[in-house]
Structure formats: C-alpha cells, structure tokens
C-alpha positions as CSV (number, residue, x, y, z in Angstrom):
1,M,123.5,-2.9,12.3
2,N,124.1,-2.0,16.1
3,R,126.3,-3.6,18.8
4,N,123.2,-5.0,20.7
5,S,121.1,-6.1,17.6
6,K,124.5,-8.4,16.7
7,A,124.4,-9.9,20.0
8,Y,120.9,-10.7,19.9
9,W,121.0,-12.1,17.0
10,I,123.6,-14.1,17.9
11,C,122.2,-15.1,21.1
12,Q,119.1,-16.2,18.7
13,F,121.0,-18.6,16.3
14,V,123.7,-19.8,19.2
15,G,120.8,-20.8,21.5
16,W,118.5,-22.5,19.4
17,I,121.1,-24.2,17.2
18,G,122.7,-25.7,20.4
19,F,119.1,-26.6,21.8
20,I,118.5,-28.4,18.3
21,L,121.9,-30.0,18.4
22,L,121.0,-31.6,21.5
23,N,117.4,-32.8,20.6
24,I,119.5,-34.8,17.8
25,F,121.7,-36.2,20.2
26,V,118.5,-37.4,22.1
27,F,117.4,-39.0,19.8
28,S,119.8,-40.8,17.4
29,S,121.1,-42.5,21.1
30,G,117.5,-44.4,20.4
31,R,117.3,-44.9,16.6
32,I,118.7,-44.1,13.3
33,I,118.0,-40.6,12.0
34,T,116.5,-40.7,8.7
35,Q,117.9,-37.5,5.8
36,R,114.1,-35.7,6.3
37,E,114.3,-36.0,10.2
38,Y,117.1,-33.7,9.7
39,Y,115.5,-31.7,7.7
40,I,112.8,-30.6,10.1
41,F,115.3,-30.4,12.6
42,I,117.2,-27.7,10.6
43,A,113.4,-26.2,10.4
44,S,113.0,-26.5,13.9
45,I,116.0,-24.2,14.2
46,F,114.3,-21.3,12.2
47,I,110.6,-21.9,13.4
48,G,112.3,-21.6,17.0
49,I,114.0,-18.1,15.8
50,G,110.7,-16.7,14.2
51,I,108.5,-17.1,16.9
52,T,110.8,-16.0,19.7
53,H,111.7,-13.1,17.3
54,L,107.5,-12.3,16.4
55,Y,107.3,-12.6,20.9
56,R,109.8,-10.4,21.1
57,Y,108.1,-7.4,18.9
58,L,105.1,-7.4,20.5
59,V,107.1,-6.9,23.9
60,L,108.6,-4.0,22.5
61,R,105.5,-2.5,21.0
62,Y,103.8,-2.7,24.4
63,D,106.4,-1.8,26.2
64,V,106.2,-5.1,28.4
65,P,109.3,-4.2,30.6
66,R,107.8,-1.5,31.8
67,K,104.6,-2.9,33.0
68,T,104.4,-4.0,36.7
69,I,106.5,-7.5,37.8
70,L,103.1,-9.1,38.2
71,A,102.2,-8.4,35.2
72,Q,105.0,-9.3,33.3
73,I,105.5,-12.6,35.4
74,I,101.8,-13.6,33.7
75,I,102.6,-12.5,30.4
76,I,106.2,-14.2,30.2
77,I,104.4,-17.5,32.0
78,F,100.4,-17.2,29.5
79,F,103.0,-16.6,26.1
80,S,105.6,-19.1,27.0
81,L,103.2,-21.7,26.9
82,Q,101.4,-20.1,23.9
83,K,105.0,-20.8,22.1
84,A,105.8,-23.9,23.1
85,N,102.1,-25.0,21.4
86,L,103.0,-23.5,18.3
87,F,106.1,-25.0,18.0
88,F,104.8,-28.3,19.0
89,L,102.3,-27.8,16.4
90,I,104.3,-26.5,13.8
91,T,107.2,-29.0,14.4
92,K,104.9,-32.0,14.3
93,F,102.7,-30.7,11.2
94,L,106.1,-30.8,9.1
95,A,107.1,-34.3,10.4
96,S,103.5,-35.7,9.2
97,S,103.7,-34.1,6.1
98,F,107.1,-35.2,4.9
99,I,108.1,-38.2,6.9
100,T,107.0,-41.6,5.6
101,N,105.2,-43.5,7.9
102,Y,105.0,-41.1,10.2
103,V,103.4,-42.1,13.7
104,G,101.9,-39.5,16.2
105,P,102.9,-39.1,19.9
106,D,100.3,-40.5,22.2
107,F,98.6,-37.9,24.6
108,K,101.5,-38.5,27.7
109,E,104.1,-37.5,24.7
110,I,102.2,-34.5,23.4
111,I,102.3,-33.1,27.6
112,T,105.8,-33.9,27.5
113,S,107.0,-32.2,24.8
114,I,105.3,-29.2,25.5
115,V,105.9,-28.7,29.2
116,S,109.7,-29.0,28.2
117,L,109.3,-26.2,25.2
118,W,107.6,-24.4,27.7
119,I,110.5,-24.7,30.0
120,I,112.6,-23.5,27.3
121,F,110.6,-20.5,26.2
122,L,111.1,-19.4,30.0
123,F,114.5,-20.1,30.2
124,W,114.7,-17.6,26.8
125,N,112.0,-15.0,29.1
126,L,115.0,-15.1,31.8
127,I,118.0,-14.4,29.9
128,Y,116.3,-11.8,27.7
129,F,114.5,-10.3,30.2
130,S,117.8,-10.2,32.3
131,F,119.4,-8.7,29.5
132,K,117.0,-5.8,29.6
133,Y,117.3,-4.9,32.6
134,F,121.0,-4.9,33.0
135,Q,120.5,-2.5,29.5
136,S,118.0,-0.2,31.5
137,Y,120.3,-0.3,34.8
138,K,123.3,0.8,32.5
139,R,121.2,3.3,30.6
140,S,120.2,4.8,33.8
141,E,123.3,4.5,35.8
142,I,124.8,6.9,32.3
143,N,121.9,9.3,32.7
144,A,122.6,9.5,36.1
145,L,126.1,9.8,36.0
146,R,125.7,12.8,33.3
147,Y,123.1,14.8,35.8
148,L,125.7,14.4,38.7
149,A,127.9,15.6,36.2
150,S,125.9,18.5,34.6
151,S,124.6,19.2,38.0
152,R,128.1,19.9,39.5
153,E,129.2,22.1,35.6
154,F,125.6,24.5,36.6
155,E,127.2,24.7,40.5
156,L,130.4,25.5,39.0
157,S,129.7,28.0,37.0
158,N,127.3,30.0,39.7
159,L,130.4,29.6,42.3
160,K,132.9,31.1,39.5
161,S,130.1,33.7,38.3
162,Q,129.7,34.6,42.6
163,L,133.4,35.5,42.5
164,N,133.6,37.9,39.8
165,P,131.4,40.5,41.4
166,H,133.2,40.2,45.1
167,F,136.3,40.5,43.1
168,M,135.2,43.7,41.2
169,F,133.7,45.4,43.9
170,N,136.9,44.6,46.0
171,S,139.0,46.3,43.1
172,M,136.6,49.2,42.4
173,N,137.0,50.1,46.1
174,S,140.8,50.3,45.8
175,I,140.3,52.6,42.8
176,R,138.0,54.8,44.4
177,A,139.9,55.1,47.8
178,L,142.5,56.8,44.8
179,V,140.4,58.9,43.0
180,D,140.2,62.3,45.1
181,I,143.9,62.2,46.9
182,E,146.0,60.4,44.1
183,P,144.1,61.2,40.8
184,I,147.4,60.1,38.7
185,K,147.7,57.0,40.4
186,A,144.0,56.1,40.1
187,K,144.4,56.1,36.7
188,E,147.4,53.8,36.6
189,A,144.7,51.6,38.7
190,I,142.0,51.4,35.9
191,T,144.8,50.5,33.6
192,K,145.7,47.6,35.9
193,L,142.3,46.9,36.2
194,S,141.5,46.8,32.6
195,S,144.3,44.0,32.4
196,I,143.0,41.7,34.9
197,L,139.4,41.4,33.6
198,R,140.1,40.8,30.7
199,T,142.3,37.9,32.0
200,T,139.2,36.8,33.8
201,L,137.0,37.3,31.1
202,Q,139.5,34.0,29.5
203,M,139.4,32.5,32.8
204,N,135.4,32.4,33.0
205,K,135.4,30.1,30.1
206,S,137.4,27.3,31.9
207,K,136.3,25.2,35.0
208,E,140.5,24.6,35.5
209,I,143.3,27.0,34.4
210,Y,146.8,26.1,34.5
211,L,148.3,27.9,37.7
212,S,150.5,30.1,36.1
213,S,147.4,32.2,34.6
214,E,146.0,32.1,38.3
215,I,149.6,33.4,39.4
216,E,149.7,36.1,36.8
217,L,146.0,37.6,37.5
218,V,147.5,37.9,41.3
219,K,150.6,39.6,40.1
220,D,148.4,42.2,38.7
221,Y,146.3,41.7,41.5
222,L,148.9,43.0,43.5
223,S,150.4,45.3,41.9
224,L,146.7,47.2,41.8
225,E,147.1,46.9,45.5
226,K,150.3,48.1,45.9
227,I,149.5,51.7,44.5
228,R,146.9,52.0,46.6
229,Y,148.8,50.8,49.6
230,E,152.5,51.7,48.3
231,E,154.9,50.7,50.8
232,R,152.6,48.9,53.3
233,L,152.1,45.9,51.4
234,V,154.6,43.9,50.4
235,F,154.4,40.5,49.0
236,E,156.4,37.7,47.4
237,L,155.9,34.9,45.1
238,K,157.8,31.4,45.9
239,V,155.7,28.9,42.9
240,D,158.2,26.2,42.0
241,E,158.5,25.7,38.3
242,N,157.9,22.5,37.8
243,V,153.9,23.1,39.1
244,N,153.5,26.2,36.2
245,N,151.5,24.0,34.3
246,I,149.1,22.2,36.7
247,K,145.5,22.9,36.1
248,I,143.7,24.3,39.2
249,P,140.6,26.2,39.4
250,P,140.4,29.6,38.2
251,F,140.4,32.5,41.4
252,I,141.0,29.6,44.0
253,I,145.0,31.7,45.0
254,Q,143.5,35.2,43.6
255,S,140.1,35.0,46.5
256,Q,142.5,34.2,49.5
257,V,144.8,37.2,48.4
258,E,141.9,39.5,48.5
259,N,140.8,38.1,52.4
260,A,144.5,38.6,52.9
261,I,144.0,42.3,51.7
262,K,140.5,42.8,53.5
263,H,141.4,41.5,56.6
264,G,145.2,41.7,56.8
265,V,146.5,45.6,55.1
266,S,143.5,47.4,55.1
267,V,142.8,46.7,58.9
268,L,146.4,46.7,60.0
269,P,149.1,49.4,60.9
270,G,152.4,49.1,59.8
271,K,153.7,47.1,57.0
272,C,151.7,43.5,55.9
273,Y,153.3,41.0,54.2
274,I,151.6,38.6,51.8
275,V,153.5,35.5,50.8
276,I,152.4,32.8,48.1
277,E,154.3,29.5,47.8
278,A,153.1,26.8,45.6
279,F,155.0,23.2,45.1
280,K,154.5,20.0,45.1
281,L,154.6,17.2,48.2
282,G,153.7,13.6,48.2
283,G,150.3,13.0,45.0
284,F,149.5,16.7,46.0
285,L,149.7,20.6,45.0
286,K,150.3,22.5,48.1
287,I,148.9,26.2,47.8
288,K,149.8,28.3,51.2
289,V,148.7,31.9,51.0
290,S,150.3,34.0,53.9
291,N,149.4,37.2,55.3
292,T,150.4,39.7,58.6
293,G,147.1,39.2,60.8
294,K,145.2,37.2,63.3
295,L,142.0,35.1,63.1
296,S,139.1,36.9,64.6
297,N,137.4,35.5,67.2
298,K,134.2,35.0,64.6
299,T,134.3,31.8,62.5
300,P,137.4,32.3,59.9
301,E,135.6,30.1,57.3
302,T,132.6,32.0,56.9
303,G,134.0,34.1,54.4
304,V,132.3,34.1,50.9
305,G,135.8,33.4,48.9
306,F,136.6,30.9,51.5
307,I,133.5,28.8,51.6
308,N,133.1,29.3,47.4
309,S,136.9,27.6,47.1
310,K,135.8,24.9,49.7
311,Q,132.6,23.9,47.4
312,R,134.7,24.3,44.2
313,L,137.5,22.1,45.6
314,E,135.0,19.6,46.7
315,L,132.9,19.2,43.8
316,L,136.4,18.9,41.6
317,Y,138.6,16.4,43.7
318,G,135.8,15.3,46.0
319,V,137.2,14.4,49.5
320,D,140.9,15.1,48.5
321,G,140.2,18.4,47.4
322,T,140.8,20.6,50.9
323,I,141.1,24.1,52.4
324,F,141.5,24.7,55.9
325,I,142.9,28.2,57.5
326,T,145.3,28.5,60.6
327,E,147.0,31.0,62.5
328,I,150.7,30.5,62.9
329,N,153.3,33.4,64.7
330,N,151.0,36.2,64.0
331,L,150.9,35.0,60.1
332,V,147.1,33.8,59.0
333,V,147.8,30.8,56.5
334,V,145.3,29.3,54.7
335,D,146.3,26.0,53.0
336,I,145.0,24.6,49.6
337,N,145.5,21.0,48.9
338,I,144.7,19.8,45.0
339,P,145.3,16.0,43.9
340,L,148.1,15.9,41.5
341,P,147.1,14.3,37.6
C-alpha cells in the first residue's frame, strides 16, 4: 500500500467513525440507545465507507477529474444525492429488520435525513476532489521542474559543445603558424594539444568541474601558445589555494584566455601580459582574466566565448552568476562571479 492509499483509508475510517460518533451523541441525548441500535451504528461506518469507496472507483474509472468543471459539479451533486438515498435506505432496512418495535420515519424525517446525508456526501466530495486537485497540481509542478531541468541540461550541453570547435580552431591555428617556420616546435605543440584534448574530453562529461582542473587546462593552453609567441607572451597565475576545490563551469576561464590571445597577443606588438586570478570575496568566487590591450569600439560582449559564458552562468546560478568586461589602465579585464555553495 502506497502513502496516498494509506492516507485515503485513514481518512475514510476516521471520517466515518467521527460522523457516526456524532450521531450517537445526538441520539443518546434524547433517549437510551439499545444494543442493537449500536450494532446498526457500527454497521453504518462500513456502509458509508463501502458507498464512498465504490463511488471513488467509478470516479477514477471514468476519469471524472479530467472532465470540465461544470460536468464535475453536476456529477458531484447528482451522485451525492444518490449516495444519500442509498445510505438512508440501507440503514433503515437494517433498523426495520433487527430492531423490535421499530417505528419508521415520517415524510419530514425522511427529507431531513436525506438532505443531511446529502450534505455529508458533498463534504466528502469536497475533501476528496480538493486532495486530487492538490495532488495533480504537485505532479504538474514536479513535471514542469523536471522539464525545466532537462531543458537546461540540454542547453548547457549545447553551449559546452559549442566551445569545443571554437577551442580546436584556435589551437590548430597556432600549430599551423609553426609548421613551416618551426617544425620542431610544431611537433612539441601537437604533443601539448593532445594533452589538452584528453583533458577536454574528460571535462565534457560534467556540467561543473573543480577550479584546479580548469587551471591545469589553461596552463597547458598557454604553454602551447607560448611556443608560438615566445617572449611576446607573458602569463601569470594568481590562484588562492583555498579555492582549488570549488566547482565552476568547464571552459569558463579557458574561453576568456582564448579571447585574450585572439584580441591581445595576436594583434599587438611587443610583450603582452595575461594574468589570471581566483579568490574568495564575500559569498562569491571571484575570477579575473586580465590582458594587455584595449576594448574595441564595437560591443565587446558579442564574442562567442563571452556570450557562451554568460548564458551558462545564468543557467547554472541564476542572477548570482555574472560576467562583465572593462578596460582599466590599458588592461582588458574580465570579471567572473560565481556564488559559493
């Protein structure tokens, strides 16, 4: 027996026992109740349960809760009256069969009894259908949350897969530039790339990874680019040891570093610096990726890596996950804020 069935039977017995006890109290205030009358009162408990349980079976069998509201109201009113008539007839038949000197009710008593029972059965319907609607609402809410989670998972997967070709394109471009002029370095770069690809394949299995894993990927990527740009690329990592085990979306730092290479080192003369910082501040993990350069006149937030990162942060952390880009003293700075668990 599941939890809902157990609750249903408990409510059935408690409700009908309570109703019959109330009747016994009312009847006993006017006269002494005989032993046989007590037996009929006890039998009435099971009669009420039997009638309402049969009614419940028919309600579920013909899927009444899915009908229109008007149809449900008509069904409830009509069948509540029929249940009241049936309950009255059965109990009066038992009374006439087992109680000696039984005097049947007059017309007024019949009408009063049936109306009272009709109200009781209407009340039963009110409780039962309210429970069914509440249960249906909860089920719909859970299904909606499951659908939302599933759609978010799908969207995150799409966004993550979008970064792979983007990352591969940038890496292969770096190696292609070395093949003709520095074949030995090109081979070294290919070795680095294979290591990076191994790491990215592992990352693709999770929607979040440890910060330390992302930093290792960034180190390998910058080492690959260092082969190409040599002294022109200078990078530094300032990562607080206390944040290494905090989980972040994969490629969230990597994609910003790629942008720093593309819009900084590859287009500017002389040395270019990339600094990556990660630390706790308040209730957030703060990540900063700074690189030598200036923001272009075009909107800087339109790049694939930036838009992708913004969407994933919103999907995972809501309004608390943010990313924004600014220019400070000839440095382009990307700030990423991830709420701490």
